[in-house]
VMD Tcl script that draws the C-alpha trace (Angstrom):
set ca {
  {65.18 106.16 67.29}
  {68.82 104.31 68.12}
  {71.49 105.78 66.42}
  {74.09 103.80 64.07}
  {76.73 104.50 67.07}
  {74.89 103.48 69.99}
  {74.08 100.54 68.43}
  {77.82 99.95 67.60}
  {78.57 100.74 71.54}
  {75.59 98.24 72.83}
  {77.00 95.29 70.16}
  {80.57 95.89 71.92}
  {79.17 96.00 75.44}
  {77.34 92.57 74.68}
  {80.23 90.86 73.00}
  {82.45 92.37 76.16}
  {79.91 90.46 78.58}
  {79.50 87.52 76.34}
  {83.58 86.82 76.65}
  {83.55 87.66 80.12}
  {80.45 85.26 81.15}
  {82.02 82.45 78.98}
  {85.48 82.49 80.69}
  {83.81 82.35 83.96}
  {81.73 79.58 82.70}
  {84.88 77.64 82.16}
  {86.05 78.34 85.56}
  {83.09 76.66 86.96}
  {82.77 73.75 84.88}
  {86.64 73.06 84.52}
  {87.95 74.71 87.75}
  {91.38 76.42 87.37}
  {93.53 74.70 90.41}
  {96.53 72.99 89.43}
  {96.54 69.40 89.88}
  {99.38 67.92 92.16}
  {101.55 65.58 89.96}
  {104.61 63.46 91.08}
  {108.05 64.61 89.92}
  {109.28 61.09 88.11}
  {113.14 61.59 88.26}
  {115.53 64.44 87.96}
  {116.30 64.97 84.07}
  {118.76 67.42 82.95}
  {117.70 71.13 82.67}
  {119.09 73.93 80.55}
  {118.13 77.70 81.73}
  {119.32 79.99 79.41}
  {119.53 83.64 80.40}
  {119.56 85.92 77.14}
  {121.01 89.45 78.24}
  {121.41 93.02 76.21}
  {122.64 95.85 78.91}
  {121.17 94.07 82.15}
  {123.83 95.08 84.43}
  {121.33 96.33 87.11}
  {119.27 93.22 87.13}
  {121.31 90.50 85.84}
  {122.75 89.46 88.90}
  {119.70 88.85 90.88}
  {118.40 86.86 87.82}
  {121.56 84.33 88.03}
  {121.43 84.15 91.76}
  {117.66 83.01 91.58}
  {118.41 80.38 89.17}
  {121.38 79.24 91.22}
  {118.63 78.72 94.03}
  {116.20 76.83 92.52}
  {115.31 73.65 94.63}
  {116.73 71.08 92.44}
  {119.96 68.67 92.06}
  {122.80 70.94 91.00}
  {124.57 68.52 88.95}
  {121.03 68.11 86.80}
  {121.02 71.73 86.46}
  {122.76 73.77 83.60}
  {123.23 77.53 83.44}
  {123.89 79.55 80.10}
  {124.42 83.27 80.05}
  {124.20 84.80 76.63}
  {125.58 88.43 76.18}
  {123.90 89.69 73.42}
  {126.58 92.43 72.56}
  {125.86 94.29 75.90}
  {127.66 97.76 76.03}
  {127.75 97.58 79.65}
  {128.96 95.98 82.51}
  {126.39 92.78 82.27}
  {129.28 90.24 81.01}
  {131.80 91.15 83.91}
  {128.71 90.37 86.38}
  {128.24 87.54 85.02}
  {131.74 86.35 85.04}
  {132.19 87.13 88.45}
  {129.30 85.13 89.61}
  {130.35 82.15 87.66}
  {133.96 82.67 89.22}
  {132.20 82.51 92.71}
  {130.34 79.29 91.95}
  {132.71 77.35 90.06}
  {131.50 73.82 91.17}
  {128.48 74.84 88.99}
  {127.59 74.10 85.50}
  {127.62 77.96 84.55}
  {129.07 79.02 81.12}
  {129.14 82.55 79.45}
  {128.13 82.94 75.39}
  {129.37 86.44 74.72}
  {128.20 87.36 70.80}
  {127.64 90.49 68.71}
  {124.07 91.95 69.14}
  {121.82 89.94 67.29}
  {118.67 89.86 69.03}
  {117.02 87.69 71.85}
  {115.67 84.96 69.16}
  {119.76 84.57 68.15}
  {120.61 84.63 71.65}
  {118.28 81.70 72.58}
  {119.18 79.59 69.93}
  {122.82 79.98 70.53}
  {122.03 78.58 73.98}
  {119.76 75.94 72.63}
  {123.17 74.43 70.32}
  {125.24 74.13 73.69}
  {122.49 72.76 75.76}
  {122.71 69.40 77.49}
  {119.23 69.59 79.20}
  {116.12 67.42 78.28}
  {114.28 70.35 79.04}
  {114.93 74.28 77.79}
  {114.42 77.45 80.02}
  {114.38 80.92 79.18}
  {114.36 83.43 81.61}
  {114.89 86.91 80.72}
  {117.82 89.06 82.52}
  {115.21 90.99 84.51}
  {113.20 88.26 86.28}
  {113.84 86.28 89.30}
  {112.08 82.49 89.95}
  {110.65 81.06 92.99}
  {112.75 78.20 94.25}
  {110.02 75.51 93.63}
  {109.56 76.21 89.93}
  {111.30 73.19 88.31}
  {109.71 70.61 90.83}
  {106.02 72.30 90.11}
  {106.53 72.48 86.39}
  {108.52 69.64 85.15}
  {105.93 66.80 86.36}
  {103.28 68.55 83.68}
  {105.81 66.94 81.46}
  {104.42 63.41 82.03}
  {102.11 63.91 79.11}
  {104.06 63.49 76.19}
  {102.02 66.00 74.08}
  {103.16 68.73 76.38}
  {105.87 70.97 75.00}
  {105.54 74.40 77.08}
  {104.82 74.82 80.70}
  {104.55 78.17 82.28}
  {104.72 79.72 85.41}
  {102.23 82.51 86.66}
  {104.44 85.85 86.35}
  {104.28 88.57 88.90}
  {105.42 91.90 88.67}
  {108.16 92.64 91.21}
  {107.66 95.05 94.14}
  {105.62 97.92 92.06}
  {106.06 101.48 93.34}
  {104.39 104.44 91.20}
  {100.60 103.87 90.13}
  {101.67 102.96 86.32}
  {103.67 99.86 87.81}
  {100.75 98.68 90.27}
  {98.42 99.12 87.34}
  {100.27 96.60 85.26}
  {100.44 94.65 88.61}
  {96.65 93.81 88.29}
  {96.86 93.59 84.43}
  {99.46 90.73 84.87}
  {97.47 88.81 87.64}
  {94.21 89.10 85.40}
  {95.86 88.11 82.14}
  {97.47 84.97 83.53}
  {94.22 84.09 85.24}
  {92.58 84.08 81.70}
  {95.71 82.30 80.41}
  {94.91 79.37 82.92}
  {91.36 79.62 81.62}
  {92.68 79.55 78.20}
  {95.24 76.07 78.79}
  {91.85 74.27 79.54}
  {90.19 74.73 76.51}
  {94.13 74.69 74.61}
  {94.11 78.47 73.48}
  {97.52 79.88 74.97}
  {99.19 81.70 72.26}
  {102.01 83.37 73.97}
  {104.99 81.68 76.16}
  {106.44 84.74 77.92}
  {110.37 85.31 78.34}
  {110.07 84.74 82.04}
  {111.05 81.00 82.73}
  {109.27 79.16 80.36}
  {109.91 75.59 80.31}
  {110.08 73.83 76.83}
  {110.53 70.19 75.71}
  {114.09 70.67 73.78}
  {113.23 67.60 71.13}
  {110.32 69.54 70.25}
  {111.81 73.28 69.89}
  {114.45 71.25 67.72}
  {111.92 69.67 65.81}
  {110.01 73.22 65.13}
  {113.26 74.60 64.32}
  {113.97 76.66 67.32}
  {113.26 80.29 67.79}
  {112.46 82.79 64.95}
  {115.54 85.09 64.85}
  {113.79 87.98 62.96}
  {110.65 88.09 64.92}
  {109.63 91.03 66.96}
  {107.71 88.74 69.64}
  {109.64 85.40 69.44}
  {107.63 84.27 72.45}
  {104.58 84.66 70.99}
  {105.83 82.95 67.50}
  {107.12 79.66 69.04}
  {103.98 79.38 70.88}
  {101.99 80.11 67.91}
  {104.13 77.57 65.64}
  {103.75 74.96 68.80}
  {99.86 75.02 68.80}
  {100.33 74.92 64.92}
  {101.88 71.33 65.43}
  {99.23 70.29 67.94}
  {101.38 70.35 70.83}
  {100.11 71.45 74.44}
  {100.75 74.36 76.38}
  {100.39 74.39 80.42}
  {99.81 77.69 82.38}
  {100.27 76.95 86.08}
  {99.55 79.02 89.24}
  {101.15 77.13 92.00}
  {104.64 78.43 91.25}
  {105.52 82.21 90.34}
  {108.18 84.13 88.36}
  {108.80 88.12 89.24}
  {109.53 90.62 86.81}
  {110.18 94.29 86.43}
  {107.33 96.29 84.88}
  {108.10 99.36 82.84}
  {108.24 102.77 85.47}
  {107.08 105.27 82.90}
  {104.81 105.81 79.90}
  {107.32 106.22 77.60}
  {108.86 102.70 78.31}
  {105.52 101.54 78.83}
  {104.50 102.44 74.97}
  {107.68 101.16 73.92}
  {107.29 97.67 75.23}
  {103.34 97.62 74.30}
  {104.28 98.82 70.96}
  {106.81 95.81 70.25}
  {104.06 93.29 71.77}
  {100.96 94.48 69.94}
  {103.02 94.98 66.35}
  {104.61 91.70 66.69}
  {100.84 90.02 67.62}
  {99.73 91.58 64.49}
  {102.84 90.34 62.31}
  {102.27 86.60 63.84}
  {98.42 86.80 63.63}
  {99.23 87.56 59.66}
  {102.19 84.46 59.47}
  {99.64 82.33 61.29}
  {96.48 83.39 59.54}
  {95.31 80.00 58.37}
  {94.65 78.76 62.15}
  {92.22 81.62 62.35}
  {88.58 80.32 62.15}
  {90.10 76.88 61.53}
  {88.22 74.18 63.30}
  {90.98 71.64 63.17}
  {92.54 74.06 65.96}
  {89.42 74.02 68.21}
  {88.83 76.75 70.50}
  {92.17 78.47 69.36}
  {91.17 78.66 66.01}
  {87.27 79.30 66.26}
  {87.40 81.81 69.57}
  {90.72 82.95 70.88}
  {92.64 83.86 67.71}
  {89.85 86.00 66.38}
  {89.37 87.52 69.51}
  {92.84 88.57 69.70}
  {92.83 89.62 66.28}
  {89.81 92.11 66.82}
  {90.90 93.53 70.45}
  {92.98 96.39 69.18}
  {90.01 97.42 66.82}
  {87.63 96.88 69.88}
  {89.35 99.00 72.10}
  {89.97 101.88 69.11}
  {86.49 102.03 68.32}
  {84.82 101.86 71.89}
  {87.16 104.56 72.87}
  {86.46 106.63 69.67}
  {82.89 106.16 69.60}
  {82.17 106.85 73.23}
  {84.52 110.29 73.14}
  {82.45 111.41 70.34}
  {79.21 110.82 71.20}
  {79.25 111.29 74.86}
  {82.57 113.87 75.19}
  {83.07 115.70 72.44}
  {80.15 116.03 70.55}
  {77.66 117.10 73.77}
  {80.86 119.76 74.34}
  {80.86 121.36 71.38}
  {76.85 121.68 71.24}
  {77.31 123.25 74.84}
  {79.89 125.46 74.12}
  {78.00 126.45 70.78}
  {74.76 127.32 72.96}
  {76.98 128.95 75.70}
  {78.16 131.39 72.91}
  {74.68 132.90 72.68}
  {74.38 133.63 76.65}
  {77.71 135.05 76.71}
  {79.02 131.99 78.27}
  {76.86 132.21 81.29}
  {77.40 128.20 82.46}
  {75.40 129.25 85.62}
  {72.48 130.08 83.65}
  {72.57 126.34 81.77}
  {73.22 124.56 84.91}
  {69.89 126.32 86.41}
  {68.32 125.55 83.19}
  {69.30 121.95 83.21}
  {68.05 121.40 87.24}
  {64.66 123.13 86.57}
  {64.04 120.77 83.46}
  {65.53 117.56 84.84}
  {63.39 114.45 84.79}
  {64.40 111.11 85.80}
  {62.69 109.72 82.27}
  {65.46 111.37 80.61}
  {68.38 109.50 82.32}
  {69.64 106.71 79.60}
  {69.02 103.53 81.47}
  {70.63 100.86 78.93}
  {73.73 102.80 79.29}
  {73.60 102.69 83.00}
  {72.81 99.01 82.81}
  {75.50 98.17 80.40}
  {78.04 100.32 82.69}
  {77.15 98.60 86.14}
  {77.03 95.14 84.36}
  {80.41 95.65 83.12}
  {81.71 97.36 85.96}
  {80.61 94.25 88.44}
  {82.04 91.80 86.19}
  {85.20 93.74 85.75}
  {85.43 93.73 89.75}
  {84.45 90.02 89.86}
  {87.42 89.00 87.55}
  {89.63 91.13 89.59}
  {88.83 89.41 92.65}
  {89.18 86.12 91.18}
  {92.28 86.77 89.68}
  {93.93 87.83 92.95}
  {92.15 84.79 94.89}
  {93.93 82.64 92.52}
  {97.00 84.06 92.51}
  {96.92 84.21 96.21}
  {97.43 87.77 96.27}
  {95.09 90.30 98.67}
  {92.61 91.90 96.21}
  {93.61 95.58 97.96}
  {97.03 94.94 98.66}
  {98.02 98.64 97.27}
  {94.75 100.27 98.34}
  {91.00 100.19 97.66}
  {91.34 102.89 95.30}
  {93.53 100.73 92.70}
  {90.59 98.75 91.41}
  {88.76 101.47 89.99}
  {91.93 103.40 89.08}
  {92.49 100.21 87.14}
  {89.16 99.65 85.44}
  {89.04 103.53 84.57}
  {92.55 104.08 83.19}
  {93.84 100.89 81.61}
  {91.61 100.87 78.53}
  {92.86 104.35 78.08}
  {96.44 103.36 78.19}
  {95.83 100.14 76.05}
  {93.78 102.84 73.28}
  {97.13 105.30 73.37}
  {99.29 102.57 72.67}
  {96.73 101.14 69.92}
  {96.27 104.20 68.73}
  {100.38 104.85 68.07}
  {100.28 101.46 66.51}
  {97.64 102.46 64.15}
  {99.73 105.68 63.27}
  {102.93 103.82 63.00}
  {100.98 101.34 60.44}
  {99.51 104.27 58.53}
  {102.51 106.22 58.26}
  {104.80 103.01 57.12}
  {107.31 103.41 60.24}
  {109.85 100.68 61.11}
  {109.77 98.94 64.25}
  {113.01 98.73 66.11}
  {113.66 96.64 69.18}
}
mol new
graphics top color blue
foreach p $ca { graphics top sphere $p radius 0.5 }
foreach p [lrange $ca 0 end-1] q [lrange $ca 1 end] { graphics top cylinder $p $q radius 0.2 }
display resetview
């Protein structure tokens, strides 16, 4: 007789397989390539660089923006030092002095958060289009010429580039390298169904008129990039995801930094889903309301359930009984190994679990290969073993973060930036 735990596991497996097949079907039906569109004119562009204690990276960020392939008289750069305590402002001043023929300015304010820094830049911005780039990111030279034509459609409010991890070195960074490629592969497919719910900090481009109309960025939100995308979707504007141009960012290099980053992201996701709960299961918002937001809402619970149930049913419970049985034979484990080998029969193999495992593994490999292909990356750039390592350990990492978030909610711990 099938246990309740097995039913839960099979249901989650089927749900995961369903969504993987669904998005692959979207790929087959709608394609994924970016359409070649003509750039009409050279409108004024404002690029804002909010920074807080970014002395090690802000120089490279500013230089990458300066090097954009775009008329310099149509490019405004606003650096906002959000109360940095290091050498961020001085580095910015030196670069401004060396490039005094360009329209680059520095705003210095007391630490008030990224949303406040972006709004300070918007108030000063002269551009028809407004771009935010985090101070630890670098953009490819052709980005503006690839992104601007998407605004030929008056309903488009935000355009996003493909984001990649810059020079991953250790295993954690390389796992995130795969993660980003896969996430943006899915985001491109989501954009085909108008389902994008977050506009990341590195080089998201906004129609400034729409930003002003929506009330600018929320200065008290943990994830202002997710909140502004949700607000944009609420007002039925379009968000476009491109794969034909890139922005590069640095990933957390250790588990502590990784946990802090993802904890803020996941808590911000929960808070914004609560804030925009009227969009969830709302047919007015199409696939976003009926399909995508419910999936986002359930993702943390699904990950926690899979790991908890699997660990209990297939690791902790069998281990407990084995240790208990071993106590009767003075922990002679060789006795149990020999007994198991003598009594083993093929019929004892759980074929259903093996089937689900194989199907899930094959789908995972397929998605990794496709994500690398459309991001124009070599699948085995960082070695053959990275793929199975990612498939095995990424879920464990996500479980660790979601479990920490769950504990913090239970204990009432407040989130700090």
